[in-house]
N, C-alpha and C positions, 0 to 999 in steps of 0.2 A: 265354434267363436271363429270372424270374421278377422280380418287382417285388420287393423286398426293404426289411420293417419292420425294425430292427433294437435291441436292446434297447440302455441306453446302455454293456452294460456290454462291446459288440462294439465292437473299434476300426478303423472303418468305414474306415482306413485302412490296415490288414495284409488286412483285406479285399478292396478293391479290387487290393492290390497281387499279391495269389493270386490274382486276376481273370486279372488283364496278365500274367503269369507261366504259362498257361500254354501261350502260345506267345508265345512273347518275343523270337522273330525275326520278330514281327509287330507287337510293340508299337506302336510308330509309326504301325499302319494306328488303333490306337480314340485316341478323346476325352475326358476325364474337364471334368468342370464342376461348380464349385463355388463357392456364391454367394459367396466370398472368397476373398482371392489365398496366405490363409498355408496350407490346405491342400495346395495344389500343391507348397511345399517340404519340408513333413513329408513327401507320396510321391515323390518326387521323389528325397530324404533314402533312405526306404525299400526302395526298387529299386535301389538303389546299392550299401547294405550285405548286400543279396542278391544279388543276382549278383556284384559286387566286380571290376567289367572295366567295363571302356567301353563302354554300348548307344546302342540310336538309340529316346529318352526317346516314348514319348503325347504328344499335345494338353493339356497339361494349360493352364487361365483360370479367372479369376475368371470371375463373369458381366456384368457389365461387360464384358473383356474378348471374350468372347462372341460378344457383343448387336456389338460393332465391328465383329469377325471378321467378322459376318452383315451387316451396314451393307454394308462394304468389296464383299464375294463380289455383294453388291448392284445394285453398280457406283454407288451415290452421291457424287457429287465432293465435297456439301456439307465446308465448312471448319469446323473444331468452331470454337466461341464458349465461353468460360466464361462467371460471374455475371462480371467484370469488363467485361468485351465489352458484356453486355445494358444498364446502368446511362445511357452513354447513350442505345442505341434508347430506354431506357420511357422518359427523361428526354420525347424528342423527339415522342413518341407523349402523352405525360401533356399536353403538351403544348392537342393538339388534343383530349383526352379530357376534361382536366381533373377525374378522379379524386380528386386531387390538387392544390388552389388552397391559394396564400398568401392572407389577409385583406389583402384592398384591392389587395399591390403585388404584379407580378410573379412567380411563382415561380421561384427560385432553383437553383442544382446545388446548391448546403449547403443551402439545405432540403428538396429533395428526398435528397439522396442516404441520410439513416437509413432511407426506405423504400426507395428501388429495391433495397435486396438481400433484403430481406424480401417485396417486389412477383414477384423475380424466382423468390427460396423457393418461395413460393404458388403462382406459375402451374407451375415445374417439377414440384411434386406432386400437380396438376390434371392437366397435359397426359400427364404418365407411367400416372395411374388414367383417361386416356382420356373425363377431363371436358368434354363438348361448352359452347360460350359461354351454346346456351341454355337447361343446367341452372342457371346461374347466371340467369341471367333469367327464371327461373319460382320463385325464393326467398319469391316471396308464401302461394304453397304452408304454406309453410311461417309461415305470419301466426298464424293462433291459438296458435306455439307460443311468443311472446313476443319475436321480433327485434324487437326498435327499428322506426322507419319508416324513422329517418333512416341503418341499417344497410341497410335495404332497398333506401332510392335510389341508396347508395355500390354495394350488391354488380351492379342493374341497369348502371351508369356501369363497373366493374371485368368482368364482361362484354364492354364493346366494347373495353381497353386489351387485356383476353386473347386476343380474337380478334388483336385488329389484328397483335399480339403476333408470334403464330406466323403473321399472315400474310404479316411482312415477313422473318418465319425464313425462310418460305415462296421467297416472292419473289431474297432475295437467294441464296441456294444457302446456306444458313449451317447447324451443326446445334446445337445440343442434346444434353446426355444424355436427357431426354426425348422430343427431335424421334428420335435416333438408337435408342431403345428403343419409341416408335412407330411411326417406320419400320417397321425388323423384324419389330412383330409381325400386318402388316398385311399381311408379304410375305413372310414365314417361310414360306406353301408351298412357295417359290417356292427352298429351300436343296434341295439334294440330300445327304438324310442316309447316301445308298449312298456316300458321298468316305470314309465313314469305315466301320470293320468291326464298331465295337463303339463306339456313344455312352452314357456314367455318368455318371447327374445326381444328387450328393451331396450330403446335408445344407441339405436348402432348408426350409423349415420356412413365413418371411412372406414375401407373394408383391404383390407392384403389380398392375394388373386388366393392364398389357401384359405382364407376365414368366408369370402365367399364363393367356396367351391362344399365346404362343412356346411353354411346356414343353407345353400341350394338344395341341400342332401334332404333339413330337415321339412324344407317346404312342402314336403309331398305328404306330410302326417295331417292328419285332422285332426290331431290336439296338438300341434304345434300354431302360435298363434305371435306373429310377430307386431311389436308394438313400436311406429316411426312418429315422432316426433314432425312437424313442417317444417322447413324452413329454405333457406336459398340449395340447390341442388340437391333436394331429395331424392324429386325422379330418377337420379341416377342409381340409385341404390335397390329404388320399387322395381326398376327396368330388370336390372345385375339378376333379383332375385326370379324374378321374373311371377312377381303375385300380387293381388287385383287388393285394394283397401280401401276402408272406408274411412271418412272423413269424420271426424268427429270435435265439437268445440267454434269455438265461435273468436276473430282476432278481438285482441285486445289493444288499445294504443294508451301504454305506459306513458305517467310522466315524466318523464326523461329532465335534469336538470346538470347543467357543464358546469364546471367549476373549473376555472384557467390560473395554474396555482406556479411561482417562480421556480418552484423549484420542489426537489420526492417532501422536503420538510412541510412545505405550507403545506400539502395535497394531504399529509398526516392531519397536523395541526387542523383544517379544513375539519377531518374526514370527526379526529375528538368533538367540536361543533358540533358535528348534524349528529352526532349520536346522543350529544348530551338533549337536545328537542327532539329525537325520538318519543315514539309514546309506546312502541313495540319491538321489545331489544330481544326476541326469545328465537325456535331453531327458522322460524320463518324469513330471518331476513340472515343476511352474507353481505360477508367483505368481500372483496373476491383479489387476489394477488396474484395478474400476468406470470412477477417473478415475483421470488421472494426475500431480496435485498433492502426491502422497509419492514419485515417481518417483526423485528425485535422494537426500530420503534413504533408501528402501529401497538404493538404490545404494550410497550410502556407509558408511550404517551398519548393513545387514544381509547386505545381499550380497558387498559389500568387505573384510569381516572373518572373510565364515565362509565362502565359497564361491568359488573357483577361476574353474573356466569356467559362463559363464553366460551367457545370448540375449535382449537385450530385445528387443519388436517391439512400443513402444506409441509409438503419435504425441503426441507432446509438442506442446502451445500454443506457438504461436512466439510470441504478445504472452506470454508469461508469462517470457519467457529477456531476459539481461540488455542485451540489443542492445536490442530494444521498449521496456525499462525507460526506455532513455534517448530514444533516437526523442521517446516520446511527454512524454518529461518537458522535451524543446524544446520541444515544440508546443505547453507550457502554459506555460515563460517567453517566450515571442513572445505570444504571446493576451495575458500580461497585461502587456505592453510599453506606457509610455504619455510620448508627445510622445520616444520615441528614448529613453528612460529602460527600465531593465529593473527587476520587481520584486526588490529582494535574494533571498529568502529563495527565490524561481523558481532565479535565476539561480544561487544559491548549491550549488542540487538539480542541476547541471545538471554545475557545474567540480567537484564532488565526487564526482559517479558514480564509478566506479571504470573505470572505459575512458578518462574525459577526464583524471583526477589522473595516470593512469600513463600518459600520454604519453610518449615518449622525446625527448629534450631529450641529448645528445650522446649516444647507447647507452645514457643510464640511466634511471629512472622516478623515480629520487629526487629530481632538482634539480622538477621538476611537482608535487613531493607537496606540498615544500617552498614552492612558490609559491603554489600554491591553497590553504594552510591559511595561509599569511602572509596573502593577498586575504581570505580568512574575517575571521580575528583584527582588520583592518581595519575591513572593512564593520560587523561587529560591536560594534566596540567605539568606531565612531564614530558607532554608533547611521544609517547608513544609511536607508531603508525602499526607495529609486528611486534608479540611478544608471545613469550613461551607458557604453558601454564605452572611448567617449576620456576617462572619467575616471578611469577604475582605468589605462587604459595610461600615461596621462601624469603621475600625481599623483608625485612625488617621494620624498614618505612610504612609498607603494609600492614603488616600486624601491627606493629605499634600505633598506627591513627588508627585500626578495629576498634584494640581495647580504651584507646582516650575516650572516644565519643561510644562506646559502647559504657563505659563505667557505668553511665547516668542511667540506663537503661537496663542492663541485669545487673543484681544486686551481691548474686555471692560471688567471689575471684571463680572458682573452681568453670565457673563460666566463662572467663577469659580466654581459660587453659583450650577451651575448645575450636574458637578462631579460627587455626592452622586446617586440625583435622575438616571441622566445618565446610571452610573450601573446598578442597583436597572430597570430601564426599561430592559437592556440586560439580566438579570438573570433571570427577571420575565418571555422573551419571547424566551430565547430559555432551559430555566432552570428547573422554578415552577412551569412553566404552564404544564411538562410535569413529575411531581413526583405524582400527584395523576390521576388517568387516572380510569372512572366508564363505560365506551363500546368502542365501536368500533369504535361508531357515535359520541363521546364525544373525542378519541384521533386523529379522520378526524377533525372536525373543528377545533381542536388547531394548526392541522399542514394548513390545509388551513389559519389559521392568520398570522401562521409564516412566507407561504412563503407571503402572503398580503402584512406585514412588511417587507421583505425585498426587495420587489417588487417596493416599495416606499419608506423604511429609509434607501436603500443601495447604494452604488455606483452598486453592483452587475448587476441591469440591464443594465447597459453601455455598454454592451456585448451583440454582436450583434446573440449571440445564448442563453444567461442567459431567456431571451422574453422563444422563443419557449420551452425550457426545462422544466420554471416553467408553461409555459403553459400544457402540457403534464403528466406533475406529476397531475396538479390541476385535468386535466381531468380521473387521474387513483382515485386519492381520492377521485375525485364526482361517479367514480361506486363503488369504498368502500362505499358510506356513501349510495350506494340504491343497497347497496344486502343485503342476508337476512344477513349477519352478523354485521349490523350497530348494533343489540341489543343485541349482544355475549361482554362478559365479558374476561378479562386472569386472572389464578392467581396472575401472575406478569407485571411488569410496560416490560418488553422486550420480552413482548410476544405480543405486537400493535407493534413494528419494527420487530420484525421477520415477523410477517406477514407481514406489507408494503414490509421488504426485498422481502421474495418468492413473494407478486404479484407482483413488479418493474421488477423483477429480466427478468419476458416475458416479456416485455413494448421496446420497441423501438420510440427515436423519427422518426415519419416519412420524411425526406427531402422532399419540394414539389419535385420535380422530374419533373416541368412544370415550363416554356414549354421548348421543345423540342430545346436548341438550346448552339452551343456550343459545347465544348468536355465534353464526357459523363465519369461522374466515377461514378460508378453501384456494387454491389455486384452479385454473383457470381449468385444466383436465376432471376437477373433482365436480366441478358443477353439470357434469353430464347428467344426463333423467332427469336432474334435478329442480324441481318450481321453485323460488323464493319469492312473496311477495313485497321484499326491499334487496333492493340490490345495493351495496357501495362498491363500482369497481374504479381502483387507482390507476395511478400509470398506461393509462388509456392511451400511449404515442404511440407516431408513426416506428418504427422496427421493434417493437415490445408485439405491441396488437396490431399488426397478427406481425410475429414473429420471424424475418424476413433475410436474414442474415444469413450468408453463402454455407451452402452444406459441409460440415466438415466430414469431405468423402476423398477419397480416392480418380472417383470418374466426374470427368466433365462433368457439363449442365446438359450438353448434347446427343452423350452415351446415356443418357438417363433420360432423354427424353425418347430415346430410341430403345431403351430398352421395357419401356415401361414404367421408369420409376417413381415413387413421387420429387417432383420438384419444389419451387419455393411457391410453385403458380397455387400447387394441389393444396401448403404447407397451411397458403392464405385464403386460399377457398376454406379446406375445415375450419380457418380460426373462426372465416366469416360465421357459415356458420354457427359451431359456438355461442357467438356471441350475440349475433341477431336472435336468437332461439331464446338466453337468457334471457336477455332485456324484454323481447315478448311478449316472457308470461306473467311479469311481474306487471305489481300498480304504480310504481314507487321505483326509477332510478335517479343512483347521483352519477354522474362521469365523473375522473379527477382528473387531469392531465395537466402535464405539463407545455411550456411554452417559452423560448431563449431562442439567443441566437443560432443554438446549434439540436436543439427541439421543438418538435410539432405535433401538434396532435395527429390521431391515427388516422389513415383515410377511411375508418367504419365512421368516425364520427362527424365526418365530412360528409358523409355517407347521408348518414339522421340530420345533421343540419339542412342538407340542403331537399330533403324530403321536407318536413319544417317546415323552408322556405317556400316552398313551388304552393302546399297547402295555405298558409297564411298571408300570400302574395307580398312576403317585407323580408328585409334583407334582417333584420333584426333575430340573430340568435338565442337571444336568453341569454347568457353566459356570465359568470360571476366570475372577478379579476377576486385569486386570492391573498393576501397580504398578510405579514407580520405586521404588527406593529409596534413597531422602533425606530426610535428617533437614531438620524446616523448628522447628528449638529455634533460639530465639533467643539469643545470645552476651552478658552486659555488655558494653560497651565498655571496654578496657583504659583504666589510667591511663598516662602519656607522662613518666617521670620527666627530668627535668634532669639532660644534660650540659654539662661544661665548655664548651662553643663555643654553646651556647643562654645560658647565663646569661653568658656574656659577651658575645653580641649582644644581649642585652636591656638590661644594666647599662651597655652605654657609650652614651653619650648618651642615656638613656631619657628615651623623648618617649610621651605617651600623648594618644588627642583619648578624650573623651565615650561613643563610639558606642567602640573599643576596651573602653575599662572596664568599661562597660555588658555587653561581650561577655563579657570574665573573669564577671564578676558570675554572670551565667545561667551559662555554661559552657565554664570552661576551656580544657578542650579542643578546644570550636572556636577559644577567641582562638589556640591552638598551628596549628591548623589555617591560619586566616586570618592570621596576624604574627608566625608564627613561619618557617610554614612558606613563606606566600605564596601558600596556594592559591584560586582562585574557580573558581567554577562558568564554562563555558565558556557564552558567552551566544549566542543565538541574534538576530537580527530575528522579531521575531513579526508575525502579521498582525491582531493584534489587540494594544492599549497595550500595554507596560509597567509594572506597577504603579508603578516604579520613574522608568520614562518621566513616567507621569501626572503625579507625586508631585512629577517635578521643575519642570514646564512650573506647577504650581502656587503652585509656591512663585517662580517666577520671573515670575510674571503678578500675584502678591498685593507683590511687592518693587517692579515697577516702578507697583503703581497707589501703593500708601504711601509711595515715597520721593515721589512729586510735592505728598506733604501735609508731605515734614519742613518743620520751624522754624517751624509756626505752629497754630496750633491743626486739632484734628481737627473738619474740618462735611463733609457727606456733602450733595450737596443733587443732584437730580431731575440735573444737566448730569455727574455723576459715574459714573450708572449706564450711560452713554453712552456715557463714557470707557475703564470696565471693558472695554465690551462690543468696544471697539474695540481693549484691548491684549489678550483676551484671543483676538482676529482673529487681532491679529498674531502673539502667541506660537504659535499654531497653526500660520502659514503657513511660518512659520520654522522651526521640529524637523519636522515632518510634510507633504510635497508632500501632495498629493490630500487634504487639509485637511475638502474640501466634501463626501465620498463618501464611504460603507456607514461603518463601523463608528466612523470618524475625526467624520464631521459629527454620528452622534449623541453622541458625547463631548464633542465641544464645545458642543452642546447645555445636557447636564447640566454642565459647566462652567461655562458664563455662567449654568446657573441656580443652581447655589451661590456662585458671586463673588456675585449679586444675595441672596442670603442673608447672604452676609459685610456688604454692606456697609448692609443693614438692622441689623442686630448692630449697628455702628461710629452708626450713628443717632440709636442711643437716648440717652437727659437722659444715663447715666453718664458717658456720656464727653464733654460739656463742658466739662472741663479738662483735655483732654486733647493732648499737643503730641508728632508725633513725631520726635524725635531725628533715629534712622539704623536702614539698613534695609541689611543686612549689609557694614555697615565703612563704605556711605554714609553721607555728609551733608546732601546734596539732590541734585535731579537733572539738574543741567549734572556734577554725576559720573559718568565713566562705568561699566558696567557692570567689576565685577572676576574674574576669574581665582577661582577658588576657592583659594588658595591667597596669594592676599594680600588675600581678604577672610577670611581667617582673625583671629584673637583667639590670643596666645600669653600664659603667665604662668607664671614661679617658682614651683613648689610644695618646703617639704621637711617629710620625712615626721617619723613622732615619732623615728624611731631617727637621724634626720640623715642621711638619703638626699636627695640632688639629685634631682628630676626634670624634667621642664617636661609644662605639657597646653595641650591646642589645639579648637579647637572653632572654628565659624561662628553667629553669632548673629544669625536673621534680624531679630529690628528689635529698636528701643528707643524707650519711651516715658514721655512723662514726663506723668504722673498728682497732678497737686499737691502737687507739690515734690517723689512717691519715682517714681525707675526701675524701671521695670518693664521687665523683660527678657522675650519673648517669642519660641517658639520652632511655628513650624506641624507642626502632624500630619493629613496627611489621611487618615489612617486615625481610631476610634473608640475605642482603647483606651488609657485611663489610665496614666500612666508616672511618676507621682510618686511619693514613697516616706509611707508608711503612717503615722499617729500610733501605732501599735505596734511600730516600728522601737527595736527596743537592741540598740544597740553591743555586748556583751557575748554577743551570742546571734548567731555567726556564722553557724550551719548555715541559719540562714531567714534572712537576710539579701535571698534573693531572691526572697522573697512581701512581706518589710514594708522592703528601701530599693526594690526596686524595681530601681530605677535613677541614678543616679550624676549626671546629664545637667545636671538646675539647679545644684544645685551646683557643678559643674568650668563653668558660666556665669558663675555667683556673682563665682566668683573670677578665669574670666578676665576681664570687667569690672571687677571691685578691680582688676584687674593694670595693667587702663587710664585707672585710675580710681582711683587709690590716696586720694584727700582723700574720696570718697562713701564715708557709712560704713554701713554693713550696716544702721541701723536706718529708713535710707532708701533700700533697694533692696527687690524684688522679681523672685522668678523665675515665668514659667507657662507654658503651653499652651495653643496656642487648636485647638478640638479641631474639624476644617473633614470629620469622617465621621458626627458624630453626626445626630441627628434635629433636632437644631436646633443654630447654632453656642454654641460656649461657651466660657469660659475655663476652667482652672485653673491654684494658685497654688502655688509649694510653704512658702508662710509664709499662714496661716491667718489669715483676719480676725482682731483684737484681741488677740494676741501685745505683749505690751510690749517694746521694744530688752533688756530682762536674757534677757529669756525666747526672743525671736531666736539670744539670741548663743549660747546653754547650746542649740538647738537646731539652730542651722549647728558648733557644736562636734561634736557629735556625727558629720552629716556630715564635716565635714574630714577626721576619724577616721577612719572607712570607708571613706575615699581613699585616707589613709597605709596603712590595714592592708592595702589592697587592693594599690597599692603594690610593697609591703613583702612581699605573699607572690608577686609576680608574679619580684620580683628574688631571694630567696629558693632557693636551689640545688638545698635537700633536700625543698621542695613541688612534687609534680608536677602536671603538668596532668591532673587527676580530670574524669570528664564533669560531664554536669549532674544535677542532685538533684532535678530535675524534667521527665525526661524528655516527659510525656504535657503539658509547657505551650511545653515550646520548642521536642521533636526533629520536631513534626510538620513544622514548616515550615523544618528547615532546611536548606541542601542539601546537605549533610555525613551524613545520616542512611542510608546507605546503607553508607557506611564505616565507622559503628556498630552496623551489623547490625540499626540503628531504622526502619527502611523497612515494619515494620508501624503505629508510628504518626501517623494522619493529625491 
């Protein structure tokens, strides 16, 4: 049989099937070798369909399987090792060769690990390409091409490490994939070709040096046939093998349709539309996924709703699974641990992971969900940044809140006694067990116990893919435990997690891919040698098809070029060949790609479009745009009418703080959300300091400083600057653990500088006759800091319609300045919030921009309520603006007002307060949205509820 070059329209599987069926009784004497394993399944199915009965199948192998078969045939007894086994070998050899060295300190396994896998990959690539160590030492030959001297020096050392590694492999009777290929290439002439009546090599294109040598040997025998597919640069392999081919078939012109989408989601939705319209959705149709990122969206949103039978053969990266994300999150949590306490954001990421919060308690996952969210609320409300596991387990408030919330979901009282042990169990399994790790083997055993716990005690295993993902992870861990790394130790805990992460990133969950039935879902390489009538190919974008990202290698591009190793140009050539062969063999092709600011269609698509434009002599590429059918029209929020219950709730003992009245003034709808419904945004412990926390700390700092000045003339001395610094240190250390590190240290320095500005401001002559009277309802340093409710001022208020209400608020500081009581409120921002002179009581619609705020008038009423003998003429109220470039004070009453003018102005303010309270209590006045969305909605927590998230 002559060697054959098929045009892509020929079904190679069918051709080989027909050849084998010429003598069905002797099929088992034949050997068929493909580049990959997938075509063997298709050929086996094709034979079964043709015969319709049991049969003795031919020997069907991928190239890797064939090389291993030959290796065993040559009586080699070398044990196989994988990449993970090579790391300790390379580490020990590197200690002598010092290719990679630490600066100053001895190199540790932690330091070496990121390089180890790259070294092994490069070595294997060079070895299978038959690169001798001397070639690396000859790198000075290309000095003129611009290779830096430091690179050349390293490459000289690398050649010794390369030689030492494979010398060790040989002397230890071990084998790697590359050594097996090299051994077979050297001994292939010992293989008895006549053991088979016919040998067929089909679908090969890109060959390594070792493969080329093996296949050349087989070209010399008459019972061997090569079946190749015509495509770009196929003549290279024909020349490499030195064979003559007979071309068969005739080129087809497939019907190619292009779909330009805005993102991958649009591609998946369009794929669903195409599948719904398709007549044939059997194994002659294929969905090609160059990358597996969108596999599950395709399964759930395209296949699941449109196709009953389909078959997936795409390697899904284990590092993209929820199980790996949990392991990675635990590693991050342990790395950020400080003096036995866990960083709260990282701790919460672990316990809120779906696998953790669905751990079973009395055969139900509901209690654990309630418990972890109770812990979350507790940590957020108390603004913890670091906390120990013991503190959580033994805090009576946590346990009490858990018990209270669980009362409605757990009927048996006995179950409430299980709360603390259950929390401790979760902590032990996911945290404590990893706080001390002795060896890699110890780490692996603990990780296996964690996965076994999840499999038995969590609802995670109810998901159809969780079980297979766990099985694959357990297999990877088993390989780790049986490797030479088992007894190795790392200096830091994160070293063990980093080892697992590096190892797992090379592992993919292999979807079974059999039986060959229904619509096929394949990766790009799985399509080799296969022909389909209909092809749907996703993600045909530059950088994906072809994948031209920089090689993850230690060898510079020019060195790879010099050594004859594949570069990104070679990868592009291979990708183009398989892409064009796949498309040119189909009748109908649907090419989907994204096009946006940072994405563009593949150069392969550009080439096809250009060819079509030349053929049709038109610029029309007939590309269909894909969009979601969604409306982005924003609706104005609806007013909320008051119900009888709402009115009764507000009217019963009506009590209003200055901030709640300000909320109503700015946006009545926001008042409804916060004061009627009691809604608040769920807080999260921030990696940076929350602005509210920062403002609270600044208020406490100023309170502690000025309370020491209470009862005497305000005088700022040089000593006060040192006192202020110590107060800042004390407050930061109290509120923020690790306040001397990172961003907290920078914030503390900024606050110290601002407090210095405050002291400088009050050191001026304008305050020579100022006496601090009280700070937050404290009259001296001997008074302990009061709780929020203890520091509140309250006073009754009677509206113009005779409605009784109560006003409340907290006053930061009260000074006596030349006999005038000055009420001050600190503002860490720079926004002025005092009523404007243009305020008109009769123009209610403009109050939000003229009245602006009722805070200062309310503070005067509160102070007069406590000091009724103090006349308005001897009172003023103002803001201390700390966020402006220079510290300044602004006041409610401008200088120069007479007593009569003051009273008139204040009467306008109290009239506005009266109207606001009466509106709040009026049943017929609804809660309306703000009249100034651009001003208030941008920083509102509820703008999404109001469909105003577009406002920044």
